[in-house]
N, C-alpha and C positions, 0 to 999 in steps of 0.2 A: 504494500500500500504506500502510495506516495504521500507527501506532506499536504498536497492540495486537497486530496479526498478526505483526509482527517479533519481539516478545518471546515469543510462544507458539511460534514456530518454533525459536527458539534452543535451548531445552532438548531438543527432539527430535534436533536435529543433534548436540549434545554427547552425548546418550545413545547415538546410533548409533555415533559415534566410539569411545566408551567400550566398547560391546559388541564392536566390531571388535577393539579392542586386547586385551580379555580373551580373545576367541577365539584370537587369534594367540599369546598367552602360553600358554594351555592346550595348543594344538596343538604348540608348541615343546617344552613340558614333556613331553608324551606321546612325542614323537619321541625325546627324550633318554632317558626311562625305558625305552622299548622297545629302543632301541639298546644301552643298558647291560645290559639283561637278556639279550639274545640274543648279543651279541658275545663275552662271556667264557665262555659255556657250551659252545661248540663245541670239540672237540678239534682240535689242529693236524694237518695232513696227515701229518706225521712220526709222530705217535702212532697214526694209523690204519694206516700202513705197518708199524710195529713190532707192533701188535696182530695184524695179518693174518699176519705172519711167525711170531709166537708161537703163534697158533692152528694153523698148519700143523705147527710143531714138536711141540706137545702131541698133535696127532692122530697124527703119525708115531711118537712115543714109545708112545702107547697101542697102536697096531697092532703095533709091534715087541715090546712086552711080551706081548701076547696071542698072537702067533705064535712067541714065544721066539726072536726075532732080535736081532742087535746093534742098538743105537740109532744113528741116523745121526750122523756126526761133524760134518757141516757144515750150516749153515742154508740154507733156500731163499732165492732172490732174489725179492723182491716189487716190482712196478713197475706203472705206469699204473693207478692207482686211480680209478675213476669212481663217485662217490657219487650215488646216485639218490634216496635218502630218508633222513632222520634225524629222530628223535623223542626228546623227553625222556621218560625212563621212571624208575620207582622200582626200584632194585636194593637189595633188603633195605630198609634205612631211609635209604639215600643216593640222591641224585639221580644219574642216569646218562644215557647216550645209547644208543639203538638205531640202528645205522647199516647201511643196505643199499646194495648196489651191485655192481660188477664190478671185477675186478682181474686182472692178468697175473702169473703166478709160474712159477718154473723151479727144479727141483731141481739141486743142484750136480753138475756133470759131464754134465748132460743138455742136449741141443741143442734139445729141444722145449719151447716156452713155452706154458703153459696159460692160457686165458681162462676164469675161473670167476666165478659169482655168489657173493656173500657176505652174511652177516648177522652182525654182531658187536655186543657190548655193551661199552661203556666206562664206567668209573666214575672220577670225579675223585678224586685223592688227598686225604688229610686236610687238607693245607695249601693245596690248590688249585693246586699247582705241578707235579703229575704226574698220570698216568693209569694205570689198571689195566684189564686185560682181565677181563671178568666172564663166567663161563659158568654157565648154569642147570644145576642138579643134581637137579631134582625137588623133592619136598617130603616132610618127615617127617610132617606132620600132614594132608596131602592138601588143605589149604586155601590155603597160601601157597607161594611159590617160594623155594627155597634157592639160594644162589650160591657158587661158588668164584671168588676173584679172584686175579690174577697181576699183579704189578707190571711195568710196561714199563720197559725200560732208559732212563735219562736221557741226553739228548743232550750 
């Protein structure tokens, strides 16, 4: 090999190493960004449990008022939540989560446990430290979705 061929090969080798380093840095940066974006957006399992319990309570109250019955004194027991799908959605002007799955629940004093499908919407609190159950209420203008939100108890 002559001296001329060695010097022409050197820049290609340096260029390949440089390109490999740039690709690794970009890949690492993308992993960090995607992890940071997805990790904090998901509600904790405890928030999903509380939201399902609140959803049942609100439904019970609505039925009790419609039938002119006394409202239940105790809350249902919610357990074994299996999340099958979750998506980021817009709730009004806030970012929220649409969560679908199955869960077990039981009314106080009842020996029968019910396995039910669910679909709930959760909205992150203003400071990002809490969650609210969001329920669609239709639309006043016929073009957009209106929402009612209910704060979940803090742990």
